[in-house]
C-alpha positions as CSV (number, residue, x, y, z in Angstrom):
1,T,150.2,27.4,-43.7
2,P,152.7,29.0,-41.3
3,H,155.1,29.5,-44.2
4,G,152.7,31.1,-46.5
5,F,151.4,33.5,-43.6
6,A,154.9,34.4,-43.0
7,R,155.4,35.3,-46.5
8,A,152.2,37.4,-46.6
9,V,153.0,39.4,-43.4
10,T,156.5,40.0,-45.2
11,S,155.0,41.4,-48.3
12,A,152.4,43.3,-46.2
13,Q,155.2,44.9,-44.4
14,L,156.9,46.0,-47.6
15,W,153.6,47.5,-48.9
16,I,153.0,49.3,-45.6
17,L,156.7,50.6,-45.3
18,G,156.5,52.0,-49.0
19,G,153.0,53.5,-48.4
20,V,154.1,55.1,-45.4
21,F,157.0,56.6,-46.9
22,L,155.1,58.1,-49.8
23,Y,152.4,59.2,-47.5
24,M,154.9,61.1,-45.5
25,L,156.5,62.6,-48.5
26,L,153.1,63.7,-49.7
27,M,152.3,65.4,-46.3
28,L,155.7,67.3,-46.6
29,L,155.1,68.4,-50.1
30,I,151.7,69.9,-49.0
31,G,153.3,71.6,-46.1
32,W,155.9,73.2,-48.5
33,W,153.2,74.2,-50.7
34,A,151.1,75.8,-48.0
35,S,154.2,77.5,-46.7
36,R,154.1,79.9,-49.8
37,R,150.7,81.0,-48.7
38,I,151.7,82.3,-45.3
39,H,152.5,86.0,-45.1
40,N,151.1,86.8,-41.7
41,T,149.7,85.5,-38.5
42,S,146.2,85.5,-40.0
43,D,147.3,83.3,-42.8
44,Y,149.2,80.8,-40.4
45,I,146.3,80.6,-37.7
46,T,143.1,80.8,-39.9
47,A,144.3,80.5,-43.5
48,G,143.2,84.2,-44.1
49,G,139.6,83.3,-43.7
50,R,139.5,82.1,-47.2
51,L,138.3,78.4,-47.1
52,G,135.2,77.1,-49.0
53,W,132.7,74.5,-48.3
54,G,135.0,71.5,-49.3
55,L,138.0,72.3,-47.1
56,S,135.9,73.8,-44.2
57,I,134.0,70.3,-44.0
58,G,137.1,68.3,-44.5
59,T,139.1,70.1,-42.0
60,I,136.5,70.6,-39.2
61,F,135.6,66.8,-39.6
62,A,139.2,65.6,-39.5
63,T,140.0,67.8,-36.5
64,W,139.1,65.3,-33.7
65,F,138.8,62.1,-35.9
66,G,142.0,60.7,-34.9
67,A,143.4,58.1,-32.6
68,E,140.7,58.2,-30.0
69,T,138.0,57.8,-32.6
70,C,139.6,55.1,-34.4
71,M,141.7,52.9,-32.3
72,G,140.6,54.0,-28.8
73,S,136.9,53.8,-29.7
74,S,137.2,50.5,-31.5
75,A,139.1,49.3,-28.3
76,R,136.5,50.5,-25.9
77,A,133.6,49.3,-28.1
78,F,135.5,45.8,-28.4
79,E,135.3,45.7,-24.3
80,E,132.2,47.6,-23.6
81,G,129.9,48.1,-26.7
82,L,128.0,51.3,-27.4
83,L,127.9,52.8,-23.9
84,G,131.8,52.7,-23.8
85,V,132.0,55.0,-26.8
86,I,129.5,57.9,-26.0
87,T,132.2,60.3,-25.5
88,D,133.6,59.9,-29.0
89,P,132.1,59.6,-31.7
90,F,128.7,60.6,-30.2
91,G,129.8,63.3,-27.9
92,A,132.6,64.8,-30.2
93,G,129.8,64.8,-33.2
94,L,127.3,66.5,-31.0
95,C,129.9,69.4,-30.3
96,L,130.3,70.1,-33.9
97,I,126.7,70.3,-34.4
98,L,126.1,72.6,-31.3
99,S,129.0,74.8,-32.5
100,G,127.3,75.1,-35.8
101,L,124.0,75.9,-34.3
102,F,125.0,78.4,-31.6
103,F,128.6,79.6,-32.0
104,A,130.1,79.3,-35.3
105,H,128.1,82.3,-37.0
106,Y,128.6,84.4,-33.7
107,F,132.5,84.0,-33.7
108,K,132.9,84.4,-37.4
109,K,131.2,87.8,-37.2
110,L,133.3,88.7,-34.3
111,G,136.5,88.2,-36.7
112,I,138.6,86.9,-33.9
113,E,141.6,84.5,-34.6
114,T,141.9,82.6,-31.3
115,I,139.4,81.8,-28.7
116,V,141.6,83.9,-26.2
117,D,140.7,86.8,-28.4
118,F,137.0,86.5,-27.3
119,F,137.8,86.0,-23.8
120,E,140.0,89.3,-23.9
121,M,137.1,91.4,-25.8
122,R,134.7,89.9,-23.3
123,Y,136.5,89.7,-19.9
124,G,139.7,91.7,-20.3
125,R,143.3,90.8,-20.8
126,Q,144.0,89.4,-17.3
127,A,141.1,86.9,-17.4
128,A,142.1,86.0,-21.0
129,W,145.7,85.3,-19.7
130,L,144.5,82.9,-17.2
131,L,142.2,80.9,-19.3
132,S,144.9,80.9,-22.2
133,L,147.1,78.9,-19.6
134,L,144.5,76.3,-19.1
135,Y,144.8,75.2,-23.0
136,I,148.4,74.1,-22.9
137,P,147.9,70.9,-20.7
138,V,144.8,69.9,-22.7
139,Y,146.6,69.9,-25.9
140,L,149.8,68.2,-24.7
141,G,147.6,65.2,-23.8
142,W,145.8,65.2,-26.9
143,I,148.8,65.4,-29.0
144,G,150.4,62.7,-26.9
145,A,147.5,60.4,-27.6
146,Q,147.9,60.7,-31.4
147,L,151.7,59.9,-31.3
148,L,151.0,57.0,-29.2
149,A,148.6,55.5,-31.5
150,F,150.9,56.1,-34.4
151,G,153.7,54.1,-32.6
152,I,151.2,51.3,-31.9
153,I,150.2,51.0,-35.6
154,L,153.9,50.9,-36.9
155,N,155.1,48.7,-34.2
156,S,152.3,46.1,-34.9
157,L,152.4,46.0,-38.4
158,T,156.1,46.4,-39.3
159,G,158.0,45.5,-36.3
160,M,159.5,48.8,-36.2
161,P,160.5,49.8,-32.6
162,F,158.0,52.0,-30.8
163,L,160.3,54.9,-30.0
164,P,161.5,55.3,-33.7
165,S,157.8,55.1,-34.9
166,V,156.7,57.9,-32.6
167,L,159.9,60.1,-33.5
168,I,159.0,59.5,-37.2
169,A,155.5,60.6,-36.8
170,T,156.5,63.6,-34.4
171,A,159.0,64.8,-36.9
172,V,156.8,64.8,-40.1
173,V,153.7,66.3,-38.4
174,L,156.0,69.1,-37.0
175,L,157.5,69.9,-40.3
176,Y,154.3,70.3,-42.3
177,T,152.7,72.1,-39.4
178,Y,155.6,74.4,-38.9
179,S,155.9,75.3,-42.5
180,G,152.5,75.4,-43.7
181,G,150.3,76.3,-40.5
182,M,146.5,76.3,-41.1
183,W,146.7,76.1,-44.9
184,A,148.8,72.9,-44.6
185,D,146.4,71.6,-41.9
186,A,143.3,72.4,-44.2
187,M,144.9,70.7,-47.3
188,T,146.3,67.4,-45.5
189,D,143.0,67.3,-43.7
190,F,140.9,67.2,-46.9
191,F,143.1,64.6,-48.4
192,Q,143.2,62.7,-45.1
193,M,139.4,62.6,-44.8
194,G,139.1,60.9,-48.3
195,I,141.9,58.2,-47.5
196,L,140.1,57.5,-44.0
197,L,136.6,57.1,-45.5
198,L,138.2,54.6,-48.2
199,G,140.0,52.6,-45.8
200,F,137.0,52.0,-43.7
201,L,134.7,51.2,-46.5
202,V,137.3,48.6,-47.9
203,I,137.4,46.4,-44.5
204,F,133.9,46.7,-43.4
205,P,132.4,44.6,-46.1
206,F,134.9,41.8,-45.5
207,L,134.3,41.4,-41.9
208,M,130.2,41.7,-42.2
209,K,130.4,38.9,-44.7
210,E,132.1,36.5,-42.5
211,I,129.8,37.3,-39.4
212,G,126.7,37.0,-41.5
213,G,125.9,40.8,-41.2
214,F,124.1,42.7,-38.5
215,S,121.4,39.9,-38.0
216,G,124.2,37.2,-37.5
217,A,126.2,39.5,-35.2
218,R,123.2,40.2,-32.9
219,L,122.7,36.4,-32.4
220,V,126.2,36.0,-30.9
221,I,127.1,39.2,-29.2
222,P,125.3,40.1,-26.0
223,A,122.6,42.6,-26.3
224,S,124.3,44.9,-23.8
225,F,126.8,45.8,-26.2
226,F,124.0,47.4,-28.4
227,A,122.6,49.3,-25.5
228,F,122.6,53.2,-25.9
229,T,121.8,54.2,-22.3
230,P,122.3,52.6,-18.9
231,R,120.2,49.7,-17.9
232,T,119.9,50.5,-14.3
233,R,118.4,53.4,-12.4
234,A,121.4,54.1,-10.3
235,P,121.9,57.9,-10.2
236,L,125.7,57.4,-10.4
237,D,125.3,55.4,-13.7
238,W,123.1,58.1,-15.3
239,L,125.5,60.9,-14.1
240,N,128.6,59.2,-15.5
241,Y,126.4,58.7,-18.8
242,L,125.7,62.3,-18.8
243,Q,129.5,63.2,-18.3
244,A,130.4,61.0,-21.1
245,W,128.1,63.1,-23.6
246,M,129.4,66.5,-21.9
247,I,133.0,66.0,-21.8
248,V,133.5,66.4,-25.3
249,G,130.0,67.5,-26.3
250,L,130.1,70.6,-24.4
251,G,134.0,70.5,-23.2
252,S,135.2,71.0,-26.6
253,L,133.0,74.0,-27.7
254,P,135.8,76.5,-26.6
255,A,138.7,74.3,-28.2
256,Q,140.8,76.3,-30.0
257,D,141.3,74.0,-33.0
258,L,137.6,74.0,-33.5
259,L,137.5,77.7,-33.4
260,Q,140.4,78.0,-35.8
261,R,138.6,76.0,-38.5
262,T,135.4,77.8,-37.9
263,M,137.2,81.1,-38.5
264,A,139.0,79.9,-41.5
265,A,135.9,79.5,-43.5
266,K,135.0,82.2,-46.1
267,S,131.7,83.5,-44.5
268,P,129.5,82.9,-41.6
269,A,127.1,80.8,-43.4
270,I,129.9,78.4,-44.5
271,A,131.3,78.3,-40.9
272,R,127.7,77.2,-39.5
273,G,126.8,74.9,-42.4
274,A,130.1,73.1,-42.3
275,S,130.2,72.4,-38.7
276,I,126.6,71.0,-38.6
277,F,127.3,68.7,-41.7
278,S,130.7,67.7,-40.2
279,G,129.1,66.7,-36.9
280,V,126.6,64.6,-38.7
281,L,129.4,63.0,-40.7
282,Y,131.5,62.4,-37.9
283,I,128.9,60.4,-36.0
284,V,128.1,58.3,-39.3
285,I,131.7,57.6,-40.1
286,G,132.7,57.2,-36.6
287,L,130.4,54.2,-36.1
288,L,132.3,52.3,-38.4
289,P,135.4,51.8,-36.1
290,V,133.0,51.3,-33.3
291,F,131.1,48.4,-35.1
292,L,134.5,47.1,-36.1
293,G,135.6,46.7,-32.7
294,I,132.1,45.2,-31.5
295,F,131.9,42.7,-34.5
296,G,135.6,41.9,-34.0
297,R,134.8,40.0,-30.9
298,I,133.1,37.4,-33.1
299,V,136.1,36.6,-35.1
300,M,138.9,37.5,-32.6
301,P,137.6,36.9,-29.0
302,E,141.1,36.6,-27.7
303,N,142.3,40.1,-29.0
304,S,143.1,42.8,-26.4
305,G,141.1,45.5,-28.1
306,E,143.8,48.0,-28.7
307,S,144.9,46.8,-31.9
308,I,141.8,45.1,-33.1
309,L,141.4,47.3,-36.2
310,I,145.2,46.3,-37.2
311,D,144.5,42.7,-36.5
312,L,141.5,42.7,-38.7
313,S,143.3,44.3,-41.6
314,L,146.0,41.7,-41.4
315,R,143.3,38.8,-41.1
316,Y,141.0,40.1,-44.2
317,L,142.9,42.3,-46.5
318,P,145.5,41.7,-49.0
319,P,148.8,43.7,-48.7
320,P,148.0,46.7,-51.0
321,L,144.7,47.0,-49.1
322,I,146.5,46.6,-45.7
323,A,148.6,49.6,-46.8
324,L,145.6,51.5,-47.5
325,M,143.9,50.8,-44.3
326,V,147.4,51.8,-42.5
327,G,147.2,55.0,-44.6
328,A,143.6,55.6,-43.4
329,L,144.7,55.4,-39.6
330,L,147.7,57.6,-40.2
331,S,145.4,60.0,-41.9
332,A,143.1,60.2,-39.0
333,I,146.0,60.3,-36.6
334,M,148.0,62.9,-38.3
335,S,144.8,65.3,-39.1
336,S,144.1,65.5,-35.4
337,A,147.7,65.8,-34.3
338,D,148.5,68.8,-36.7
339,S,145.3,70.5,-35.3
340,A,146.4,69.9,-31.9
341,I,149.9,71.4,-32.2
342,L,148.7,74.4,-34.0
343,A,146.1,75.3,-31.4
344,P,148.5,76.0,-28.5
345,A,151.2,77.5,-30.9
346,S,148.5,79.9,-32.1
347,I,147.5,81.0,-28.6
348,I,151.4,81.3,-27.5
349,G,152.5,83.4,-30.7
350,H,149.1,85.5,-31.1
351,N,148.2,86.1,-27.5
352,I,150.7,85.2,-24.8
353,V,153.4,86.9,-26.7
354,A,151.5,90.1,-26.9
355,Y,150.7,89.8,-23.2
356,L,154.4,89.6,-22.5
357,K,155.6,92.1,-25.0
358,P,152.6,94.5,-25.9
359,D,154.6,96.2,-28.9
360,A,155.2,92.9,-30.5
361,T,155.1,93.1,-34.3
362,D,152.9,90.7,-36.6
363,A,156.1,89.4,-37.8
364,L,157.5,88.5,-34.3
365,K,154.1,86.8,-33.4
366,L,154.3,84.7,-36.6
367,K,157.8,83.5,-35.5
368,W,156.6,82.5,-32.3
369,C,153.5,80.7,-33.7
370,Q,156.0,78.8,-35.7
371,W,158.6,78.4,-33.0
372,S,156.1,77.1,-30.6
373,V,155.1,74.0,-32.9
374,P,158.4,72.0,-32.2
375,L,158.2,73.1,-28.7
376,I,154.6,71.9,-28.1
377,G,155.4,68.7,-30.1
378,S,158.6,67.7,-28.0
379,L,156.6,68.0,-24.6
380,S,153.7,66.0,-26.0
381,L,156.2,63.4,-27.1
382,V,157.3,63.0,-23.4
383,L,153.6,62.3,-22.5
384,A,153.4,59.7,-25.4
385,L,156.3,57.8,-24.0
386,Y,154.7,57.3,-20.7
387,F,150.9,56.8,-21.3
388,K,149.5,53.7,-22.8
389,N,145.9,54.0,-23.1
390,I,144.8,56.3,-26.0
391,Y,141.2,56.7,-25.0
392,E,141.7,57.7,-21.3
393,L,144.7,60.1,-22.1
394,C,142.3,61.8,-24.5
395,E,139.3,61.9,-21.9
396,E,141.6,63.4,-19.2
397,S,142.9,65.9,-21.5
398,W,139.4,67.3,-22.5
399,G,138.3,67.2,-18.9
400,V,140.2,70.5,-18.0
401,L,138.3,72.7,-20.5
402,L,134.8,71.1,-19.5
403,A,135.8,72.0,-15.8
404,G,137.2,75.4,-16.4
405,V,136.6,77.1,-19.7
406,V,133.1,76.0,-21.0
407,A,131.1,78.1,-18.5
408,P,133.0,81.4,-19.1
409,M,132.5,80.8,-22.9
410,I,129.0,80.0,-23.0
411,A,128.1,82.8,-20.3
412,G,130.3,85.2,-22.4
413,V,128.1,84.8,-25.4
414,Y,124.6,84.4,-23.9
415,W,124.6,86.0,-20.5
416,E,125.3,89.7,-20.3
417,K,125.7,89.8,-16.6
418,A,128.6,87.6,-16.7
419,N,131.7,89.7,-15.9
420,T,135.5,89.3,-15.3
421,R,135.7,88.5,-11.7
422,G,132.8,85.8,-12.2
423,A,134.5,84.4,-15.1
424,V,137.8,84.0,-13.1
425,I,136.1,82.6,-10.0
426,G,134.3,80.1,-12.2
427,A,137.3,78.9,-14.0
428,L,139.5,78.6,-10.7
429,A,136.5,76.9,-8.7
430,G,135.7,74.5,-11.6
431,V,139.3,73.3,-12.1
432,A,139.9,72.9,-8.2
433,A,136.7,71.0,-7.7
434,W,137.8,68.7,-10.6
435,I,141.1,68.3,-9.2
436,S,139.7,67.7,-5.7
437,A,137.2,65.3,-6.7
438,K,139.7,63.0,-8.6
439,A,142.0,63.2,-5.8
440,F,139.4,62.5,-2.9
441,T,136.5,60.2,-4.6
442,S,136.8,57.1,-6.3
443,S,137.1,56.6,-10.0
444,D,133.4,55.9,-10.1
445,Y,132.3,59.5,-9.7
446,P,131.8,61.7,-12.4
447,H,134.7,64.1,-11.6
448,N,134.5,66.2,-14.8
449,L,130.7,66.7,-14.3
450,I,131.4,67.9,-10.7
451,G,133.9,70.6,-12.0
452,F,131.7,71.9,-14.4
453,F,128.7,72.3,-12.3
454,V,130.9,73.9,-9.6
455,S,132.3,76.3,-12.4
456,C,128.9,77.3,-13.5
457,A,127.6,77.9,-10.0
458,A,130.7,79.9,-9.1
459,L,130.6,81.9,-12.2
460,A,126.9,82.8,-11.8
461,A,127.4,83.6,-8.1
462,G,130.6,85.5,-8.7
463,S,129.1,87.8,-11.3
464,L,126.0,88.6,-9.5
465,L,127.9,89.6,-6.4
466,T,130.3,91.9,-8.2
467,Q,128.0,93.4,-10.6
468,K,128.9,96.9,-9.3
469,S,132.6,96.2,-9.2
470,G,133.4,93.9,-11.8
471,K,134.1,94.7,-15.5
472,L,131.3,93.9,-17.5
473,K,131.3,94.0,-21.3
474,S,128.8,93.1,-23.9
475,L,129.5,91.8,-27.4
476,T,126.0,91.5,-28.7
477,S,126.4,94.0,-31.2
478,A,129.9,93.3,-32.0
479,A,128.8,90.0,-33.4
480,F,127.4,92.0,-36.4
481,S,129.5,95.0,-36.6
482,G,133.0,93.5,-36.0
483,K,133.7,96.0,-33.3
484,S,133.7,95.5,-29.6
485,A,130.8,97.1,-27.6
486,Q,131.1,98.0,-24.0
487,T,128.7,98.6,-21.4
488,G,129.0,99.2,-17.6
């Protein structure tokens, strides 16, 4: 009855508000505990390289499993099916696997703390300075997407206005990230991964029972929603499909938050194995919100898509389990938000401050790492208040890395002829091509892919044409000795 439904919603709101309060309090307590383990920038940025298998897998898995994977991908799957979510979870999971297979062991052997450290060792300080600046807008957009999702959840389930919801989320994440750094991120990520998995495993059986399982769903839902590749031979469709795989699959390989978690592992073997295992786990768990979105079309065809997970929770779960599901969504969002905030803060404190003040002490760098946390969070909050599409905000953010940073990183590891001038030319040309493509071509064109191919071509041409005059550094032996080796 209408009155019974009203009472159920009121009860659910009380459970949700109570659960959110306790959850936030727990995150702050973890941040306070972690702050006691912070003694220098290494502790703050990479947890001193002391994470074992459990914490490494938990924090690598949770790094990107946030608003885009849960709410964004379920909404896209609701509207477009599997082809709408190639970027995440499939591309994101692929990135973790590729990182483990080809880069994690190498970077761990180098003993760096930020991706900018690698660029400085390989291409020199000026090139590293340029590349470091490209990271700031990337993470502002990514953090903004997480805060946006947080506001949508609390607004939908409790009636709390959007702005206070976002402000609460921002304040809590900033507090425990500021105080605990990577230690706080790793501990909260491990806890959040468990809550997330439990939440999805609770709601999924309820929905599957009503729709008659996979066989029943396939009788109702169009076959196109289960297609995994384009059904046309149009070159543009296949190029956009390739871009969907690459925008995170390759574009996030040089992501600072991923490298931090790689470097936080105790050993190269853990760094490699945890990345590969996390990538497989990411795809498997990531399919749960995807299928919830697709199957949600059967029971809620009138839904807009963006809030499908929330609406399914309200429909199928009793108040205590609704609170658990909300906790799962908040866990996913906050685990990505803290990672995204710490990444640019680490670059600012560890690298940019050192460029501006070469004699900066470790204590000063640590302070700037911490001070940058509220700065980055505040700027991201502004973006969250203006953008309304979670999935698109995330995609646009990672496009910068694919167009400007991926080629210099891969070439720096695997092509000895890549040099400073080639890297700079490649980065600038890729970003310029990406911006130009977005400005002068329709939205149907693969703008990020265009930027990436231009970046690769420009880097190769620039490096080959400046072999005699460009700086050339080889780190092949450094990956095993821990010291940089130079040639040329």
